[in-house]
C-alpha positions in Angstrom: -78.4 6.1 111.8 -81.3 6.4 109.4 -80.9 3.5 107.1 -82.5 3.6 103.7 -82.9 1.1 100.9 -83.0 2.0 97.2 -85.2 -0.1 94.8 -83.8 0.1 91.3 -80.3 1.2 90.4 -81.1 2.9 87.1 -80.6 6.6 86.3 -82.5 8.0 89.2 -81.7 5.3 91.7 -77.9 5.5 91.1 -78.2 9.3 91.3 -79.8 9.0 94.7 -77.0 6.7 96.1 -74.3 9.0 94.7 -75.9 12.2 96.0 -76.3 10.8 99.5 -72.6 10.0 99.5 -71.3 13.1 97.7 -73.4 15.7 99.6 -73.4 13.8 102.9 -72.3 16.9 104.9 -75.0 19.1 103.5 -77.7 16.4 103.7 -77.0 15.5 107.3 -76.7 19.0 108.6 -79.3 19.6 111.3 -80.3 15.9 111.5 -79.9 14.0 114.8 -78.9 10.9 112.9 -77.1 10.5 109.6 -78.7 9.1 106.4 -77.1 6.0 105.1 -77.8 3.7 102.2 -77.9 0.1 103.6 -79.3 -1.9 100.7 -79.8 -1.5 96.9 -82.3 -3.8 95.1 -81.7 -4.6 91.5 -82.0 -7.8 89.4 -78.7 -7.2 87.6 -75.2 -8.2 88.7 -72.8 -5.5 89.8 -69.6 -7.5 90.4 -66.7 -5.2 91.1 -69.0 -2.2 91.5 -68.2 0.4 94.1 -71.4 -0.4 96.0 -71.3 -4.2 95.3 -71.7 -5.1 99.0 -75.0 -3.2 99.2 -76.8 -5.0 96.4 -79.5 -7.6 96.8 -82.0 -9.3 94.4 -84.3 -10.3 97.3 -86.8 -7.6 98.4 -87.5 -9.6 101.6 -84.0 -8.8 102.8 -85.1 -5.1 102.8 -88.6 -5.7 104.0 -87.6 -7.8 107.0 -84.7 -5.6 108.0 -86.0 -3.5 111.0 -83.0 -1.2 110.7 -84.2 0.1 107.4 -86.9 2.8 108.0 -87.1 4.4 104.6 -87.5 2.7 101.2 -86.7 4.7 98.0 -88.6 3.4 95.0 -87.1 4.3 91.6 -88.1 1.2 89.7 -90.8 2.9 87.7 -94.0 1.4 86.2 -96.9 -0.2 88.2 -95.4 -3.6 89.1 -93.5 -4.7 91.0 -93.3 -1.2 92.3 -96.8 -1.2 93.7 -96.4 -4.5 95.5 -93.1 -3.5 97.0 -94.5 -0.1 98.1 -97.6 -1.6 99.7 -95.5 -4.2 101.6 -93.0 -1.6 102.8 -95.8 0.7 104.0 -97.6 -2.1 105.8 -94.3 -2.9 107.6 -94.3 0.7 108.9 -91.5 1.8 106.5 -91.9 5.2 104.8 -91.6 5.2 101.0 -90.2 7.9 98.8 -90.7 7.7 95.0 -90.1 9.3 91.7 -92.7 7.0 90.0 -95.3 9.2 88.4 -97.2 6.3 86.9 -97.7 4.6 90.2 -98.6 7.9 92.0 -101.1 8.9 89.4 -102.9 5.5 89.4 -102.7 4.4 93.0 -101.6 7.5 95.0 -104.8 7.8 97.1 -104.7 4.1 98.1 -101.0 4.2 99.0 -101.4 7.3 101.1 -104.2 5.6 103.0 -102.0 2.5 103.6 -99.2 4.8 104.8 -101.5 6.6 107.2 -102.9 3.3 108.6 -99.4 2.1 109.4 -97.9 5.3 110.7 -95.6 5.7 107.7 -95.3 8.2 104.9 -95.6 8.1 101.1 -93.7 11.0 99.6 -93.4 11.7 95.9 -92.1 15.3 95.2 -89.8 13.9 92.4 -92.7 12.4 90.5 -93.5 15.8 88.8 -91.0 18.3 87.6 -87.8 16.6 88.6 -85.8 19.1 90.6 -88.6 21.7 90.6 -90.2 22.0 94.0 -93.9 22.2 92.9 -96.0 19.6 94.7 -95.2 20.6 98.2 -95.7 24.4 97.5 -99.0 23.5 95.8 -100.2 21.5 98.7 -98.9 23.7 101.5 -97.7 27.2 100.5 -100.6 27.8 98.2 -103.1 26.0 100.5 -105.0 29.2 101.2 -105.9 29.5 97.6 -108.7 28.0 95.5 -106.6 26.7 92.6 -108.5 27.3 89.4 -106.0 26.5 86.6 -102.7 24.7 86.2 -100.7 24.8 82.9 -97.5 22.8 82.7 -94.6 22.0 80.4 -94.0 18.7 82.1 -91.8 16.6 79.7 -88.3 17.6 78.8 -88.1 15.3 75.8 -91.0 16.8 74.0 -89.9 20.3 74.9 -86.4 19.7 73.5 -87.9 18.3 70.3 -90.2 21.3 69.8 -87.4 23.7 70.6 -85.2 22.1 67.9 -88.1 22.2 65.4 -88.6 26.0 66.0 -85.1 27.2 66.5 -83.1 24.6 64.5 -85.5 24.0 61.7 -85.4 20.2 62.4 -88.2 17.8 61.4 -89.9 15.9 64.2 -88.0 12.7 63.2 -84.6 14.4 63.2 -85.2 16.2 66.5 -86.3 13.0 68.1 -83.1 11.2 66.9 -81.0 14.1 68.2 -82.8 13.8 71.6 -82.1 10.1 71.7 -78.4 10.6 70.9 -78.1 13.1 73.7 -79.9 10.8 76.2 -82.9 13.0 76.5 -85.3 10.4 74.9 -85.6 6.7 75.5 -85.1 4.2 72.8 -88.9 3.8 72.9 -90.0 7.4 73.3 -93.8 6.8 73.0 -94.6 7.6 76.6 -93.1 11.1 76.0 -94.0 12.0 72.5 -97.6 10.7 72.7 -98.2 12.7 75.9 -98.7 9.9 78.4 -95.9 11.1 80.7 -97.3 14.6 80.8 -100.8 13.1 81.4 -99.7 11.3 84.6 -98.0 14.4 85.9 -101.0 16.7 85.3 -103.2 14.0 87.0 -101.0 14.3 90.2 -101.0 18.1 90.1 -104.8 18.2 89.7 -105.3 15.7 92.5 -103.4 17.9 94.9 -105.2 21.0 93.6 -108.7 19.6 93.9 -108.2 17.1 96.8 -109.6 14.3 94.7 -108.1 11.6 92.5 -108.0 12.5 88.9 -109.0 9.6 86.6 -106.1 9.2 84.1 -108.4 7.3 81.7 -110.5 10.4 81.3 -107.7 12.8 80.5 -107.8 13.6 76.8 -104.2 13.1 75.7 -102.5 14.1 72.4 -98.8 14.0 71.7 -96.6 15.9 69.3 -96.0 13.3 66.6 -98.4 15.1 64.2 -96.6 18.5 64.4 -95.3 19.4 60.9 -92.6 21.8 59.8 -95.0 23.7 57.6 -96.9 24.8 60.7 -93.8 25.5 62.7 -92.6 27.9 59.9 -96.0 29.6 59.6 -96.5 30.1 63.4 -92.9 31.1 64.0 -93.1 33.8 61.4 -96.4 35.1 63.0 -94.8 35.3 66.5 -96.1 32.0 68.0 -94.5 28.8 69.4 -95.8 25.4 70.2 -95.5 23.6 73.5 -96.9 20.3 74.8 -99.1 21.6 77.6 -100.8 19.7 80.4 -103.8 21.8 81.4 -106.0 21.3 84.4 -109.0 23.3 85.7 -111.1 23.1 88.8 -114.6 24.5 88.2 -117.5 24.1 90.7 -115.9 21.1 92.3 -115.5 19.5 88.9 -112.1 18.8 87.4 -111.0 19.1 83.8 -107.6 17.9 82.5 -106.1 17.7 79.0 -102.7 17.1 77.4 -102.2 18.5 73.9 -99.8 20.6 71.8 -100.8 24.3 72.2 -100.0 27.4 70.2 -98.7 30.2 72.5 -97.5 33.7 71.9 -93.8 34.1 72.1 -94.5 36.8 74.7 -96.1 34.2 77.0 -93.8 33.1 79.9 -94.2 29.4 78.9 -92.8 30.2 75.4 -89.5 31.0 77.0 -89.2 27.5 78.5 -86.9 25.7 76.1 -84.9 22.5 75.6 -85.2 20.0 78.5 -86.6 22.6 81.0 -90.0 22.3 82.6 -92.4 24.9 84.0 -95.6 24.8 85.9 -97.9 27.8 86.1 -100.5 27.8 88.8 -103.5 30.2 89.0 -104.9 30.8 92.5 -107.7 33.1 93.5 -105.5 34.9 96.0 -102.0 34.8 94.4 -103.0 35.1 90.7 -100.3 33.5 88.6 -97.3 31.7 90.2 -94.7 29.9 88.1 -92.2 27.2 88.9 -89.3 26.6 86.5 -86.3 24.3 86.3 -84.9 21.0 85.0 -87.7 18.5 84.9 -85.7 15.3 84.6 -82.2 13.9 84.7 -80.1 11.9 87.1 -79.2 14.4 89.8 -82.2 16.9 89.4 -84.6 14.1 90.1 -82.4 12.5 92.7 -82.3 15.9 94.5 -86.1 15.9 94.9 -86.0 12.3 96.1 -83.4 12.9 98.8 -85.2 16.1 99.9 -88.2 13.9 100.8 -86.0 11.6 102.7 -84.5 14.6 104.6 -88.0 15.8 105.4 -89.0 12.5 106.9 -85.8 12.4 109.0 -85.9 16.1 110.0 -89.5 16.3 111.1 -89.3 13.3 113.4 -91.7 11.2 111.4 -94.1 14.0 110.8 -93.1 15.7 107.6 -95.2 18.1 105.6 -97.7 16.1 103.5 -100.6 16.3 101.2 -103.3 13.9 100.2 -106.3 13.3 98.0 -109.4 11.1 98.1 -111.3 8.9 95.7 -114.4 10.9 94.7 -117.9 9.4 95.4 -118.9 10.3 91.8 -117.3 11.1 88.5 -115.8 14.6 88.8 -114.2 14.8 85.4 -115.5 17.3 82.9 -115.8 15.9 79.4 -113.6 17.5 76.8 -116.6 18.2 74.6 -118.0 20.4 77.3 -115.0 22.7 77.3 -113.9 25.5 74.9 -110.7 26.5 73.2 -109.2 28.6 70.5 -107.9 26.7 67.5 -105.1 27.1 65.0 -106.3 25.7 61.7 -104.5 25.1 58.4 -106.8 23.8 55.6 -107.8 23.9 52.0 -111.4 24.1 50.7 -112.6 26.5 53.4 -112.9 30.3 53.8 -112.7 32.6 56.8 -116.5 32.8 56.8 -116.7 29.1 57.9 -115.4 29.9 61.4 -115.4 32.9 63.7 -111.8 33.9 62.7 -109.8 35.9 65.2 -106.6 36.1 63.1 -105.6 35.1 59.6 -101.9 33.9 59.8 -101.3 32.8 56.2 -103.3 32.6 53.0 -101.7 31.2 49.8 -102.3 28.7 46.9 -105.8 27.9 48.1 -104.6 27.1 51.6 -105.5 29.2 54.7 -104.1 29.2 58.2 -105.9 31.1 61.0 -106.8 31.2 64.6 -110.4 31.0 65.7 -112.0 32.8 68.5 -112.9 30.7 71.6 -115.4 28.0 70.8 -116.9 24.9 72.2 -114.9 21.7 71.4 -118.0 19.8 70.4 -119.1 22.6 68.1 -115.7 22.8 66.5 -115.6 19.0 65.8 -119.1 19.2 64.3 -118.2 22.1 62.0 -115.0 20.4 60.9 -116.9 17.2 60.0 -119.4 19.1 58.0 -116.7 20.9 56.0 -114.8 17.7 55.4 -118.0 16.2 53.9 -118.0 19.2 51.5 -114.4 18.5 50.4 -112.4 20.5 52.8 -109.0 19.1 53.9 -107.8 20.0 57.4 -104.0 19.7 57.3 -103.4 20.9 60.9 -105.6 21.6 64.0 -103.8 22.7 67.1 -105.4 24.3 70.2 -104.3 27.7 71.3 -103.6 28.8 74.8 -106.4 31.2 75.8 
């Protein structure tokens, strides 16, 4: 018997327990021993619950149980998840997690701890929910030099933007709708301000580059400033907006950014709607490869978690794995040293003030256009100079190159 313990009985944790029971025949096919949930850690009371005999509030019960070989961490956040994970790994127990915040911040350290104690730290579910992207990125695409990654990595923001474009909803109304449907938390700030996407692109770039990506140096913008005026203008011109996590590897340096981006409706990422996620990877041998599917939810995420558990069991303690190191020096490229195209809507300026690639709208003294590719620092400087002369920039959104 392969006994596992689940830390946290929230949406994902409960999904893991249910999936292991519901799909037991499929999950255990080909395994020498069956996977069984022996303990569930949660601070709440579950009297009368179907699994009430499995619950404990004491992590030491799990830590000191030598029959439990795999710990599934679905608590989320940095603490106590980090402490519990470290203790479990040092005990020789493997840990499987869906916790992107912990993986992004401490993944390199926890993988070293796992290696030192002949255990494994697996986290396929931390990015993209049910989408199998981390393992293919670290193994199937390992022969490539990965140059770029673009990802729609947050279902909440993608649902909101879809409703704004296809339903004519305001940001506020689309957010309320997402909350009512259970797609957004009561406090949606981690999603709508881009922090969730930032952690996920950090993990993807760490695998792609082999080095830890410093989350503090990832320029992060959310979607709270997107206005219906721009949605209408861009929609009519054949464009959409998506919140994109973009990472680039260039001469052993790494660049990562999270921001809303204007994209042509003909682009594959424009077709990713509602709560779906997609990751597009550019390799020097494969060119573009795209992964698509549900990026969150009870059973989609649980599916990825349980898949990691099966790999640990199936490969006799030697599952496929990936790792990254802490760099000796800062590898992050500053946002000001990168370039982009920009969608601009403003008053008090003319098309001669920028190298304009396309004028989208021009009426009542207001102009909306897309610039040619230009340096971020140069764009910011030009914008400040024009503002000093009385220009009013009502919207600035980067455009996918």
